[in-house]
C-alpha positions as CSV (number, residue, x, y, z in Angstrom):
1,M,8.1,38.4,-104.9
2,T,11.6,38.1,-106.4
3,E,12.9,35.0,-108.1
4,T,15.4,34.5,-105.3
5,A,12.5,34.6,-102.8
6,R,10.5,32.0,-104.8
7,V,13.5,29.6,-105.0
8,L,14.2,29.9,-101.2
9,L,10.5,29.5,-100.4
10,T,10.3,26.4,-102.6
11,A,13.4,24.9,-100.9
12,V,12.0,25.7,-97.4
13,I,8.6,24.1,-98.1
14,L,10.0,21.0,-99.7
15,S,12.6,20.4,-97.1
16,A,10.2,21.1,-94.2
17,A,7.7,18.7,-95.8
18,A,10.3,16.0,-96.2
19,L,11.6,16.3,-92.7
20,T,8.0,16.4,-91.4
21,G,7.4,13.1,-93.1
22,L,10.6,11.6,-91.8
23,T,9.7,12.7,-88.2
24,W,6.1,11.4,-88.6
25,R,7.4,7.9,-89.5
26,L,10.0,8.1,-86.8
27,T,7.5,8.9,-84.1
28,R,5.3,5.9,-85.2
29,T,8.2,3.5,-84.7
30,A,8.5,1.5,-81.4
31,A,11.0,3.1,-78.9
32,G,13.5,0.2,-78.9
33,A,13.2,-0.8,-82.6
34,P,16.4,-0.6,-84.7
35,D,14.3,1.2,-87.4
36,R,13.8,4.1,-84.9
37,L,17.6,4.5,-84.3
38,V,18.2,4.4,-88.1
39,A,15.5,7.1,-88.6
40,Q,17.0,9.2,-85.9
41,L,20.4,8.9,-87.5
42,H,19.0,10.0,-90.9
43,L,17.1,12.9,-89.4
44,S,20.2,14.1,-87.5
45,Q,22.3,13.9,-90.7
46,W,19.7,16.0,-92.5
47,A,19.6,18.4,-89.6
48,A,23.4,18.7,-89.8
49,L,23.2,19.5,-93.5
50,I,20.6,22.2,-92.9
51,L,22.6,23.7,-90.1
52,A,25.7,23.9,-92.4
53,V,23.5,25.6,-95.0
54,Q,22.1,28.1,-92.5
55,G,25.7,29.0,-91.4
56,A,26.7,29.3,-95.1
57,I,23.9,31.7,-95.7
58,S,25.0,33.9,-92.8
59,M,28.6,33.8,-93.9
60,G,27.6,34.6,-97.5
61,L,25.7,37.6,-96.3
62,A,28.7,38.8,-94.4
63,I,31.0,38.3,-97.4
64,S,28.7,40.1,-99.7
65,S,28.5,43.1,-97.3
66,E,32.1,43.0,-96.4
67,G,32.4,46.7,-95.5
68,A,29.1,47.0,-93.7
69,P,29.1,47.5,-89.9
70,G,28.4,44.1,-88.3
71,A,29.6,42.0,-91.2
72,S,32.4,40.5,-89.2
73,L,30.0,39.6,-86.4
74,E,27.7,38.0,-88.9
75,M,30.6,35.9,-90.1
76,A,31.2,34.7,-86.6
77,I,27.5,34.0,-86.2
78,G,27.6,31.9,-89.4
79,L,30.4,29.8,-88.0
80,V,28.3,28.6,-85.0
81,P,25.8,26.5,-87.0
82,V,28.6,25.1,-89.1
83,I,30.5,24.0,-86.0
84,A,27.2,22.6,-84.5
85,A,26.7,20.6,-87.8
86,I,30.1,19.0,-87.3
87,L,29.3,18.1,-83.7
88,V,25.9,16.7,-84.7
89,L,27.6,14.4,-87.2
90,R,29.9,13.1,-84.4
91,C,27.2,12.4,-81.8
92,E,24.9,9.5,-81.1
93,P,21.6,10.0,-82.9
94,V,19.5,11.0,-79.8
95,Q,22.2,13.4,-78.6
96,A,22.7,14.7,-82.1
97,L,19.0,15.5,-82.4
98,Q,19.1,17.3,-79.1
99,L,22.2,19.3,-80.1
100,A,20.6,20.1,-83.5
101,S,17.5,21.3,-81.7
102,F,19.5,23.6,-79.5
103,A,21.6,24.9,-82.4
104,F,18.5,25.6,-84.5
105,G,16.9,27.4,-81.5
106,L,20.1,29.5,-81.1
107,H,20.2,30.3,-84.8
108,A,16.5,31.3,-84.7
109,A,17.3,33.7,-81.8
110,M,20.2,35.2,-83.8
111,A,17.8,35.6,-86.8
112,F,15.3,37.3,-84.5
113,A,18.1,39.6,-83.2
114,H,18.5,41.1,-86.7
115,R,16.1,43.8,-86.0
116,P,16.6,47.6,-86.2
117,G,18.8,48.7,-83.3
118,W,20.1,45.2,-82.6
119,L,22.3,43.1,-85.0
120,A,22.9,44.4,-88.5
121,P,19.4,44.2,-90.1
122,D,20.6,45.7,-93.4
123,L,22.6,42.7,-94.5
124,A,19.4,41.1,-95.9
125,P,15.8,41.9,-96.3
126,A,13.5,41.6,-93.3
127,W,11.6,38.7,-94.9
128,L,14.8,36.6,-94.9
129,W,15.4,37.0,-91.1
130,L,11.8,36.2,-90.4
131,G,11.8,33.2,-92.7
132,Q,15.1,31.9,-91.1
133,M,13.7,32.3,-87.6
134,T,10.5,30.5,-88.5
135,Y,12.2,27.7,-90.4
136,D,14.8,27.2,-87.6
137,F,12.2,27.1,-84.9
138,Y,10.2,24.5,-86.9
139,I,13.2,22.3,-87.6
140,A,14.2,22.6,-83.9
141,T,10.8,21.4,-82.9
142,L,11.0,18.4,-85.3
143,C,14.4,17.5,-83.9
144,S,13.2,17.8,-80.3
145,V,10.2,15.7,-80.9
146,S,12.3,13.0,-82.6
147,S,14.8,12.8,-79.8
148,R,12.2,11.7,-77.3
149,K,11.7,8.1,-76.4
């Protein structure tokens, strides 16, 4: 395992654990309590940050492989989570979590599409696409669970 992979794996595990804890506390709060609304707001803000980072990763891969076929499509794909992050920050907490869940699901589908014969799989190692897909799906699930009343 490379040093880059270790750093990314550590960041993924720590952020997933922190968001799981936040979601756990949020689901234990009464539906009409102000604490729940505040927790939903905090979770949606963290989700927006993660969406922006996911988009930045895609754009960074596109920039580093500028001449590769599919790099410009990867740049466009990277803009989608960044735009979604901006929208998440502008919505009410419940809507923001629903939008974040949808955006993470869409990004997970895009990561899945980086398979041989589909989108440009050579921009990054296969473990990165699998890891992005898994992480996005997990965070989408947390956002979806947290948006329910």
